[in-house]
GUZAKE-181347 format. One line per 3 residues: for each residue x, y, z of C-alpha. Coordinates in steps of 0.2 Angstrom, whole numbers, plus 5000, padded with zeros to 4 digits. Example, Ala and Ser with C-alpha at 12.3 -4.5 7.8 and 13.67 -1.06 7.14 Angstrom:
BEGIN
5062 4978 5039 ~ 5068 4995 5036
This chain:
BEGIN
5004 5003 4943 ~ 5005 5018 4954 ~ 5020 5024 4964
5013 5018 4980 ~ 5010 5001 4973 ~ 5028 5000 4966
5037 5006 4982 ~ 5024 5002 4996 ~ 5019 5009 5012
5028 5005 5029 ~ 5016 5005 5044 ~ 5025 5004 5061
5012 4998 5073 ~ 5013 4999 5092 ~ 4997 4989 5095
4990 4974 5085 ~ 4977 4980 5073 ~ 4973 4980 5054
4975 4994 5042 ~ 4963 5002 5029 ~ 4978 5003 5017
4978 4984 5015 ~ 4959 4984 5013 ~ 4962 4997 4999
4973 4985 4990 ~ 4990 4995 4993 ~ 5006 4986 4995
5009 4987 5014 ~ 5023 4981 5024 ~ 5019 4981 5043
5033 4983 5056 ~ 5025 4975 5072 ~ 5035 4985 5085
5024 4979 5099 ~ 5029 4961 5094 ~ 5048 4965 5093
5050 4967 5074 ~ 5065 4977 5070 ~ 5062 4995 5065
5070 4999 5048 ~ 5084 5012 5048 ~ 5079 5020 5032
5064 5025 5023 ~ 5073 5023 5006 ~ 5061 5016 4993
5045 5020 5002 ~ 5031 5030 4995 ~ 5024 5033 5013
5027 5030 5031 ~ 5014 5028 5044 ~ 5017 5028 5063
5003 5022 5074 ~ 5000 5027 5092 ~ 5000 5016 5107
5000 5017 5126 ~ 5017 5025 5127 ~ 5021 5044 5127
5032 5053 5114 ~ 5046 5056 5127 ~ 5044 5039 5135
5062 5031 5138 ~ 5055 5017 5148 ~ 5057 4998 5143
5039 4999 5136 ~ 5045 5010 5122 ~ 5062 5002 5117
5060 5006 5099 ~ 5059 5025 5102 ~ 5077 5029 5096
5075 5018 5080 ~ 5059 5026 5076 ~ 5066 5043 5077
5080 5038 5066 ~ 5067 5031 5053 ~ 5057 5047 5054
5072 5058 5051 ~ 5076 5048 5036 ~ 5059 5050 5029
5059 5069 5033 ~ 5076 5071 5024 ~ 5069 5061 5009
């Protein structure tokens, strides 16, 4: 079993869509930010982190992008790891 299969890939989605990672047979956990799923605080135990795009802008503080602060925390955790 590969490292990716053991630890998995977290995909943070901003719009509903599938992922080629699942089609490739990888262990994928999807955080549906667009549907209100909570964004994990840490990247501990992940082999990879994927952040998808959406209709919001990177510096958008509007109610349309409520998960921005949590996503930045998650990205910082991944970069530190």
